[in-house]
DSSP file (Angstrom, degrees, kcal/mol; ACC not computed):
  #  RESIDUE AA STRUCTURE BP1 BP2  ACC     N-H-->O    O-->H-N    N-H-->O    O-->H-N    TCO  KAPPA ALPHA  PHI   PSI    X-CA   Y-CA   Z-CA
    1    1 A Q              0   0    0      0, 0.0    26,-2.2     0, 0.0     2,-0.4   0.000 360.0 360.0 360.0 142.7  -14.7   26.1    5.7
    2    2 A V  E     -A   26   0A   0     24,-0.3     2,-0.5   103,-0.1    24,-0.2  -0.976 360.0-158.3-125.1 134.3  -15.5   23.3    3.3
    3    3 A Q  E     -A   25   0A   0     22,-2.6    22,-2.4    -2,-0.4     2,-0.4  -0.946   9.1-167.0-111.7 134.2  -18.9   21.9    2.5
    4    4 A L  E     -A   24   0A   0     -2,-0.5   105,-0.5   103,-0.4     2,-0.5  -0.977   4.1-171.9-123.2 131.0  -19.2   18.4    1.0
    5    5 A V  E     -A   23   0A   0     18,-1.9    18,-2.4    -2,-0.4     2,-0.2  -0.969   8.0-160.1-127.0 116.0  -22.3   17.0   -0.6
    6    6 A E  E     +A   22   0A   0     -2,-0.5     2,-0.3    16,-0.2    16,-0.2  -0.602  16.2 166.0 -91.0 154.1  -22.5   13.3   -1.5
    7    7 A S  E     +A   21   0A   0     14,-2.1    14,-2.7    -2,-0.2   104,-0.1  -0.970  39.9  68.3-154.9 165.6  -24.9   11.8   -4.0
    8    8 A G        +     0   0    0     -2,-0.3    11,-0.3     1,-0.3    14,-0.0   0.371  60.3 133.6 105.2  -4.0  -25.4    8.6   -5.9
    9    9 A G        +     0   0    0     12,-0.1     2,-0.3     9,-0.1    -1,-0.3  -0.186  22.7 118.2 -71.0 171.7  -26.3    6.1   -3.2
   10   10 A G  E     -d  113   0B   0    102,-0.9   104,-2.8   101,-0.1     2,-0.4  -0.991  61.0 -47.2 163.9-164.8  -29.2    3.7   -3.5
   11   11 A L  E     +d  114   0B   0     -2,-0.3     2,-0.3   102,-0.2   104,-0.2  -0.864  53.4 165.4-104.0 131.5  -30.3    0.1   -3.6
   12   12 A V  E     -d  115   0B   0    102,-2.6   104,-2.6    -2,-0.4     2,-0.1  -0.990  34.9-110.8-144.7 149.9  -28.5   -2.3   -5.9
   13   13 A Q  E >   -d  116   0B   0     -2,-0.3     3,-2.3   102,-0.2    73,-0.2  -0.470  50.4 -83.6 -78.1 153.9  -28.4   -6.1   -6.3
   14   14 A A  T 3  S+     0   0    0    102,-2.8    73,-0.2     1,-0.3    -1,-0.1  -0.294 119.7  29.5 -55.7 137.1  -25.2   -8.0   -5.4
   15   15 A G  T 3  S+     0   0    0     71,-3.1    70,-0.6     1,-0.3    -1,-0.3   0.251 100.8 112.4  92.1 -12.2  -22.8   -7.9   -8.3
   16   16 A G    <   -     0   0    0     -3,-2.3    70,-2.3    70,-0.2     2,-0.3  -0.066  59.8-118.7 -85.3-171.4  -24.1   -4.5   -9.5
   17   17 A S        -     0   0    0     67,-0.2     2,-0.3    68,-0.2    67,-0.2  -0.922  21.3-179.9-132.3 152.2  -22.5   -1.1   -9.6
   18   18 A L  E     - B   0  83A   0     65,-2.2    65,-3.3    -2,-0.3     2,-0.5  -0.978  16.1-146.4-143.9 154.2  -23.0    2.3   -8.2
   19   19 A R  E     - B   0  82A   0    -11,-0.3     2,-0.3    -2,-0.3    63,-0.2  -0.975  13.5-160.5-125.1 118.8  -21.2    5.6   -8.6
   20   20 A L  E     - B   0  81A   0     61,-2.6    61,-2.3    -2,-0.5     2,-0.3  -0.717   4.8-161.8 -94.7 146.9  -21.0    8.0   -5.7
   21   21 A S  E     -AB   7  80A   0    -14,-2.7   -14,-2.1    -2,-0.3     2,-0.4  -0.933   7.5-167.6-124.7 151.5  -20.1   11.7   -6.2
   22   22 A C  E     -AB   6  79A   0     57,-1.8    57,-2.2    -2,-0.3     2,-0.5  -0.909   7.7-161.5-141.7 111.3  -18.9   14.2   -3.6
   23   23 A A  E     -AB   5  78A   0    -18,-2.4   -18,-1.9    -2,-0.4     2,-0.4  -0.809   8.3-155.0 -97.1 129.4  -18.9   17.9   -4.5
   24   24 A A  E     +A    4   0A   0     53,-2.7     2,-0.3    -2,-0.5   -20,-0.2  -0.834  16.0 172.1-105.2 138.8  -16.8   20.2   -2.5
   25   25 A S  E     +A    3   0A   0    -22,-2.4   -22,-2.6    -2,-0.4     2,-0.5  -0.913  46.2  39.3-136.9 167.8  -17.3   23.9   -2.0
   26   26 A G  E    S+A    2   0A   0     -2,-0.3     2,-0.4   -24,-0.2   -24,-0.3  -0.845 108.2  32.3  97.1-131.0  -15.8   26.6    0.1
   27   27 A R        +     0   0    0    -26,-2.2   -24,-0.0    -2,-0.5    -2,-0.0  -0.490  62.8 164.0 -64.2 117.0  -12.1   26.4    0.6
   28   28 A T    >   +     0   0    0     -2,-0.4     3,-0.5   -26,-0.0     2,-0.2   0.443  44.5  88.6-114.8  -3.1  -10.8   25.0   -2.6
   29   29 A F  T 3  S+     0   0    0      1,-0.2     3,-0.1     3,-0.0    -2,-0.0  -0.598  87.4  19.0 -95.3 159.9   -7.1   25.8   -2.3
   30   30 A R  T 3  S+     0   0    0      1,-0.2     2,-0.4    -2,-0.2    -1,-0.2   0.777  76.1 172.0  56.3  29.4   -4.4   23.6   -0.7
   31   31 A R    <   -     0   0    0     -3,-0.5    -1,-0.2     1,-0.2    69,-0.1  -0.589  11.0-176.2 -69.1 127.3   -6.6   20.6   -0.9
   32   32 A Y        -     0   0    0     67,-1.4    21,-1.9    -2,-0.4    22,-0.5   0.898  55.4 -32.4 -91.5 -51.3   -4.4   17.7    0.1
   33   33 A A  E     -FE  52  99B   0     66,-1.3    66,-3.1    19,-0.3     2,-0.4  -0.982  46.5-138.8-162.3 162.4   -6.6   14.7   -0.4
   34   34 A M  E     -FE  51  98B   0     17,-2.1    17,-2.6    -2,-0.3     2,-0.3  -0.994  23.5-167.2-130.8 143.8  -10.2   13.5   -0.3
   35   35 A G  E     -FE  50  97B   0     62,-2.5    62,-2.2    -2,-0.4     2,-0.4  -0.844  17.5-137.4-129.4 162.2  -11.3   10.2    1.1
   36   36 A W  E     +FE  49  96B   0     13,-3.4    12,-2.7    -2,-0.3    13,-1.6  -0.973  25.0 174.6-117.3 135.0  -14.3    7.9    1.2
   37   37 A F  E     -FE  47  95B   0     58,-3.0    58,-2.9    -2,-0.4     2,-0.3  -0.856  10.6-157.0-129.3 165.9  -15.3    6.1    4.4
   38   38 A R  E     -FE  46  94B   0      8,-2.3     8,-3.1    -2,-0.3     2,-0.4  -0.993   6.7-159.8-146.1 154.6  -18.2    3.9    5.3
   39   39 A Q  E     - E   0  93B   0     54,-2.1    54,-2.4    -2,-0.3     6,-0.2  -0.956   8.6-161.8-138.3 117.7  -20.1    2.9    8.4
   40   40 A A    >   -     0   0    0      4,-0.4     3,-2.3    -2,-0.4    52,-0.1  -0.590  44.8 -75.5 -91.2 157.9  -22.3   -0.2    8.5
   41   41 A P  T 3  S+     0   0    0      0, 0.0    -1,-0.1     0, 0.0     3,-0.1  -0.286 118.6   5.8 -55.8 129.6  -24.9   -0.7   11.2
   42   42 A G  T 3  S+     0   0    0      1,-0.3     2,-0.3    -3,-0.1    -2,-0.0   0.521 113.9  99.6  76.9   5.1  -23.3   -1.6   14.5
   43   43 A K  S <  S-     0   0    0     -3,-2.3    -1,-0.3     1,-0.0     2,-0.1  -0.811  75.6-103.8-121.1 162.3  -19.8   -1.1   13.2
   44   44 A E        -     0   0    0     -2,-0.3    -4,-0.4     1,-0.1     2,-0.1  -0.442  47.5 -90.6 -78.2 156.9  -17.2    1.6   13.4
   45   45 A R        -     0   0    0     -6,-0.2     2,-0.3    -2,-0.1    -6,-0.2  -0.462  50.6-163.0 -67.0 138.3  -16.6    3.9   10.4
   46   46 A E  E     -F   38   0B   0     -8,-3.1    -8,-2.3    -2,-0.1     2,-0.2  -0.924  21.7-104.4-129.4 152.8  -13.8    2.5    8.2
   47   47 A F  E     +F   37   0B   0     -2,-0.3   -10,-0.2   -10,-0.2     3,-0.1  -0.471  34.6 170.8 -70.3 139.3  -11.6    3.8    5.5
   48   48 A V  E     -     0   0B   0    -12,-2.7    13,-2.7     1,-0.4     2,-0.3   0.724  57.3 -33.7-113.7 -54.7  -12.5    2.8    1.9
   49   49 A A  E     -FG  36  60B   0    -13,-1.6   -13,-3.4    11,-0.2    -1,-0.4  -0.986  48.2-161.6-164.6 159.5  -10.3    4.9   -0.4
   50   50 A C  E     -FG  35  59B   0      9,-2.2     9,-1.9    -2,-0.3     2,-0.4  -0.988   6.4-152.2-148.8 160.3   -8.6    8.2   -0.9
   51   51 A I  E     -FG  34  58B   0    -17,-2.6   -17,-2.1    -2,-0.3     2,-0.5  -0.999  19.3-130.5-135.6 132.2   -7.1   10.2   -3.7
   52   52 A Y  E  >  -F   33   0B   0      5,-2.9     4,-2.3    -2,-0.4   -19,-0.3  -0.691  17.6-143.5 -85.4 128.7   -4.3   12.8   -3.4
   53   53 A W  T  4 S+     0   0    0    -21,-1.9    -1,-0.1    -2,-0.5   -20,-0.1   0.840  89.1  53.7 -67.0 -36.1   -5.3   16.0   -5.1
   54   54 A S  T  4 S+     0   0    0    -22,-0.5    -1,-0.2     1,-0.2   -21,-0.1   0.907 129.0   9.5 -71.0 -41.5   -2.0   17.1   -6.6
   55   55 A D  T  4 S-     0   0    0     -3,-0.1    -2,-0.2     2,-0.1    -1,-0.2   0.460  93.4-119.9-121.1  -2.5   -1.1   13.9   -8.5
   56   56 A G     <  +     0   0    0     -4,-2.3    -3,-0.1     1,-0.2    16,-0.0   0.606  54.0 157.9  76.7  10.1   -4.2   11.7   -8.4
   57   57 A S        -     0   0    0     -5,-0.2    -5,-2.9    -6,-0.1     2,-0.3  -0.373  25.3-151.3 -68.6 153.0   -2.5    8.9   -6.6
   58   58 A T  E     -G   51   0B   0     -7,-0.2     2,-0.3    -9,-0.0    -7,-0.2  -0.798  18.4-163.0-128.8 162.9   -4.8    6.6   -4.8
   59   59 A S  E     -G   50   0B   0     -9,-1.9    -9,-2.2    -2,-0.3     2,-0.3  -0.990  13.3-167.9-145.2 143.8   -5.1    4.2   -1.8
   60   60 A Y  E     -G   49   0B   0     -2,-0.3   -11,-0.2   -11,-0.2     2,-0.2  -0.952  26.4-112.0-134.3 150.0   -7.7    1.5   -1.1
   61   61 A A    >>  -     0   0    0    -13,-2.7     3,-1.5    -2,-0.3     4,-1.1  -0.527  36.3-118.2 -69.6 148.4   -8.8   -0.7    1.7
   62   62 A D  T 34 S+     0   0    0      1,-0.3     3,-0.3     2,-0.2    -1,-0.1   0.832 110.8  64.6 -59.0 -31.9   -8.0   -4.3    1.0
   63   63 A S  T 34 S+     0   0    0      1,-0.2    -1,-0.3     3,-0.0   -15,-0.1   0.698 114.1  29.8 -68.4 -18.8  -11.7   -5.1    1.2
   64   64 A V  T X> S+     0   0    0     -3,-1.5     3,-2.4   -16,-0.2     4,-2.3   0.450  84.7 128.0-118.1  -3.7  -12.5   -3.0   -1.9
   65   65 A K  T 3< S+     0   0    0     -4,-1.1     4,-0.1    -3,-0.3   -16,-0.0  -0.313  80.8  15.6 -60.1 131.7   -9.3   -3.2   -3.9
   66   66 A G  T 34 S+     0   0    0      2,-0.5    -1,-0.3     1,-0.1     3,-0.1   0.266 125.6  59.4  88.4 -11.9  -10.0   -4.3   -7.4
   67   67 A R  T <4 S+     0   0    0     -3,-2.4    17,-2.0     1,-0.2     2,-0.3   0.688  98.4  52.9-115.5 -34.0  -13.7   -3.5   -7.2
   68   68 A F  E  <  -C   83   0A   0     -4,-2.3    -2,-0.5    15,-0.2     2,-0.4  -0.804  60.3-165.2-108.1 147.7  -13.8    0.2   -6.3
   69   69 A T  E     -C   82   0A   0     13,-2.6    13,-3.0    -2,-0.3     2,-0.4  -0.987   4.4-158.3-133.6 124.8  -12.2    3.1   -8.1
   70   70 A V  E     +C   81   0A   0     -2,-0.4     2,-0.3    11,-0.2    11,-0.2  -0.834  21.7 163.0-100.9 138.8  -11.7    6.6   -6.7
   71   71 A S  E     -C   80   0A   0      9,-1.7     9,-2.8    -2,-0.4     2,-0.3  -0.908  19.6-145.6-145.2 171.7  -11.2    9.5   -9.1
   72   72 A R  E     -C   79   0A   0     -2,-0.3     2,-0.5     7,-0.2     7,-0.2  -0.976  13.1-150.8-142.8 155.7  -11.4   13.3   -9.1
   73   73 A D  E >>> -C   78   0A   0      5,-2.8     5,-1.9    -2,-0.3     4,-0.8  -0.932  14.2-169.4-122.9 102.6  -12.3   16.2  -11.3
   74   74 A T  T 345S+     0   0    0     -2,-0.5     3,-0.3     1,-0.2    -1,-0.1   0.832  84.6  56.8 -66.5 -31.9  -10.2   19.1  -10.1
   75   75 A A  T 345S+     0   0    0      1,-0.2    -1,-0.2    -3,-0.1    -2,-0.0   0.836 116.2  36.0 -67.8 -30.8  -12.1   21.6  -12.2
   76   76 A K  T <45S-     0   0    0     -3,-0.5   -52,-0.3     2,-0.2    -1,-0.2   0.431 102.9-129.2 -99.6  -1.5  -15.3   20.6  -10.5
   77   77 A N  T  <5 +     0   0    0     -4,-0.8   -53,-2.7    -3,-0.3     2,-0.4   0.921  64.2 137.5  50.9  46.3  -13.8   20.0   -7.1
   78   78 A T  E   < -BC  23  73A   0     -5,-1.9    -5,-2.8   -55,-0.2     2,-0.4  -0.960  41.7-160.3-127.9 139.5  -15.6   16.6   -7.1
   79   79 A V  E     -BC  22  72A   0    -57,-2.2   -57,-1.8    -2,-0.4     2,-0.3  -0.934  12.2-158.2-118.0 145.2  -14.4   13.2   -6.1
   80   80 A Y  E     -BC  21  71A   0     -9,-2.8    -9,-1.7    -2,-0.4     2,-0.4  -0.854  12.5-157.9-122.0 154.3  -16.1   10.0   -7.3
   81   81 A L  E     -BC  20  70A   0    -61,-2.3   -61,-2.6    -2,-0.3     2,-0.6  -0.897   9.8-162.8-131.7 105.1  -16.2    6.4   -6.1
   82   82 A Q  E     -BC  19  69A   0    -13,-3.0   -13,-2.6    -2,-0.4     2,-0.6  -0.784  10.4-165.8 -86.1 121.6  -17.1    3.9   -8.7
   83   83 A M  E     +BC  18  68A   0    -65,-3.3   -65,-2.2    -2,-0.6     2,-0.3  -0.944  11.5 173.2-116.9 115.5  -18.2    0.7   -7.0
   84   84 A D        +     0   0    0    -17,-2.0   -67,-0.2    -2,-0.6   -68,-0.2  -0.754  59.3  24.0-116.6 163.8  -18.4   -2.5   -9.1
   85   85 A S  S    S-     0   0    0    -70,-0.6    -1,-0.2    -2,-0.3   -69,-0.2   0.911  84.9-159.2  48.6  49.5  -19.1   -6.1   -8.1
   86   86 A L        -     0   0    0    -70,-2.3   -71,-3.1    -3,-0.2     2,-0.3  -0.267   6.7-156.7 -65.1 144.2  -20.9   -5.0   -5.0
   87   87 A K    >   -     0   0    0    -73,-0.2     3,-2.1    -3,-0.1     4,-0.3  -0.774  31.0-107.9-117.0 161.5  -21.3   -7.4   -2.2
   88   88 A L  G >  S+     0   0    0      1,-0.3     3,-1.8    -2,-0.3    27,-0.3   0.872 118.2  61.0 -55.0 -37.3  -23.8   -7.6    0.6
   89   89 A E  G 3  S+     0   0    0      1,-0.3    -1,-0.3   -49,-0.0   -49,-0.0   0.511  88.0  72.5 -74.1  -2.4  -21.1   -6.5    3.0
   90   90 A D  G <   +     0   0    0     -3,-2.1    -1,-0.3     2,-0.0     2,-0.2   0.545  68.1 119.5 -83.5  -7.4  -20.7   -3.2    1.2
   91   91 A T    <   +     0   0    0     -3,-1.8     2,-0.3    -4,-0.3    23,-0.2  -0.415  42.6 106.0 -61.4 124.0  -24.0   -2.1    2.6
   92   92 A A  E    S- H   0 113B   0     21,-2.0    21,-2.7    -2,-0.2     2,-0.6  -0.972  76.3 -79.7-177.8 170.9  -23.3    1.1    4.7
   93   93 A V  E     -EH  39 112B   0    -54,-2.4   -54,-2.1    -2,-0.3     2,-0.4  -0.867  48.6-146.8 -88.9 126.9  -23.6    4.8    4.8
   94   94 A Y  E     -EH  38 111B   0     17,-3.1    17,-2.1    -2,-0.6     2,-0.4  -0.824  15.7-171.2-102.3 133.2  -20.8    6.2    2.7
   95   95 A Y  E     -E   37   0B   0    -58,-2.9   -58,-3.0    -2,-0.4     2,-0.3  -0.938  12.7-149.0-121.8 141.4  -19.1    9.5    3.6
   96   96 A C  E     -E   36   0B   0     -2,-0.4    12,-2.3   -60,-0.2     2,-0.3  -0.816  19.5-168.8-102.3 155.8  -16.6   11.6    1.8
   97   97 A A  E     -EI  35 107B   0    -62,-2.2   -62,-2.5    -2,-0.3     2,-0.5  -0.991  19.4-130.3-146.0 148.5  -14.1   13.7    3.7
   98   98 A D  E     -EI  34 106B   0      8,-2.3     7,-1.7    -2,-0.3     8,-1.3  -0.882  18.2-150.6-104.1 125.8  -11.6   16.4    3.0
   99   99 A H  E     -EI  33 104B   0    -66,-3.1   -67,-1.4    -2,-0.5   -66,-1.3  -0.848   6.6-165.9 -99.8 126.5   -8.0   16.0    4.2
  100  100 A T        -     0   0    0      3,-2.5    -1,-0.1    -2,-0.5     4,-0.1   0.511  57.3 -92.5 -87.7  -5.0   -6.2   19.2    5.0
  101  101 A G  S    S+     0   0    0      2,-0.3     3,-0.1   -68,-0.1    -2,-0.1   0.116 125.0  52.0 108.2 -17.6   -2.8   17.7    5.2
  102  102 A T  S    S-     0   0    0      1,-0.5     2,-0.3     0, 0.0    -3,-0.1   0.696 121.1 -21.8-113.8 -40.4   -3.1   17.1    8.9
  103  103 A E  S    S-     0   0    0     -5,-0.1    -3,-2.5     3,-0.0     2,-1.2  -0.971  71.4 -83.7-160.6 166.6   -6.5   15.3    9.3
  104  104 A Y  E     +I   99   0B   0     -2,-0.3    -5,-0.3    -5,-0.3     3,-0.0  -0.763  56.1 167.8 -78.9 100.3   -9.8   14.6    7.7
  105  105 A A  E     +     0   0B   0     -7,-1.7     2,-0.4    -2,-1.2    -1,-0.2   0.715  51.3  47.9 -95.0 -23.7  -11.3   17.8    8.9
  106  106 A Y  E     -I   98   0B   0     -8,-1.3    -8,-2.3    -3,-0.2     2,-0.3  -0.957  63.1-171.5-127.8 140.6  -14.5   18.1    6.9
  107  107 A W  E     -I   97   0B   0     -2,-0.4  -103,-0.4   -10,-0.2   -10,-0.2  -0.948  17.6-128.7-132.3 147.3  -17.2   15.5    6.3
  108  108 A G        -     0   0    0    -12,-2.3  -103,-0.2    -2,-0.3     3,-0.1  -0.251  34.4-104.4 -81.4 179.4  -20.2   15.1    4.2
  109  109 A Q        -     0   0    0   -105,-0.5  -104,-0.1     1,-0.1   -14,-0.1   0.634  62.4-117.2 -82.2 -15.2  -23.6   14.1    5.4
  110  110 A G        -     0   0    0    -14,-0.1     2,-0.4     1,-0.1   -15,-0.2   0.089  16.5-126.5  95.3 152.1  -23.4   10.6    4.0
  111  111 A T  E     - H   0  94B   0    -17,-2.1   -17,-3.1  -104,-0.1     2,-0.3  -0.999  23.8-119.8-137.7 135.9  -25.3    8.6    1.4
  112  112 A Q  E     - H   0  93B   0     -2,-0.4  -102,-0.9   -19,-0.2     2,-0.5  -0.564  23.1-171.7 -81.4 132.5  -26.8    5.2    2.0
  113  113 A V  E     -dH  10  92B   0    -21,-2.7   -21,-2.0    -2,-0.3     2,-0.5  -0.992   5.4-175.6-120.2 122.1  -25.7    2.2   -0.2
  114  114 A T  E     -d   11   0B   0   -104,-2.8  -102,-2.6    -2,-0.5     2,-0.5  -0.976   7.6-163.8-122.7 123.8  -27.7   -0.9    0.2
  115  115 A V  E     -d   12   0B   0     -2,-0.5     2,-0.3   -27,-0.3  -102,-0.2  -0.921  12.3-164.6-107.8 123.9  -26.8   -4.1   -1.6
  116  116 A S  E      d   13   0B   0   -104,-2.6  -102,-2.8    -2,-0.5   -28,-0.0  -0.716 360.0 360.0-109.1 158.7  -29.4   -6.8   -1.8
  117  117 A S              0   0    0     -2,-0.3  -104,-0.1  -104,-0.2    -1,-0.1   0.448 360.0 360.0 -88.5 360.0  -29.2  -10.5   -2.6
């Protein structure tokens, strides 16, 4: 079993920055990847970014490429999402998820990010 706890959300003006954290506990071996997803009101949850645990390689949604950076601290079992140049359309609940190699099997409770004009 894996527990994920996100933090770092909040209210920020457009153009500003926020850094989200996601601390994982429980099963810490054989971690394949961790991802960030978001869900805006009235929309489906969408992929934002992910990082592969073994080599730190990353993948991003086109909508955030060049503005968001995902990173990890393997010693702390923590993944981060640095969000810069935030736009109104980035407003959403952000979730981190643990990928077992087969699927994103574990999810955090989510943290709200609100971007204001």
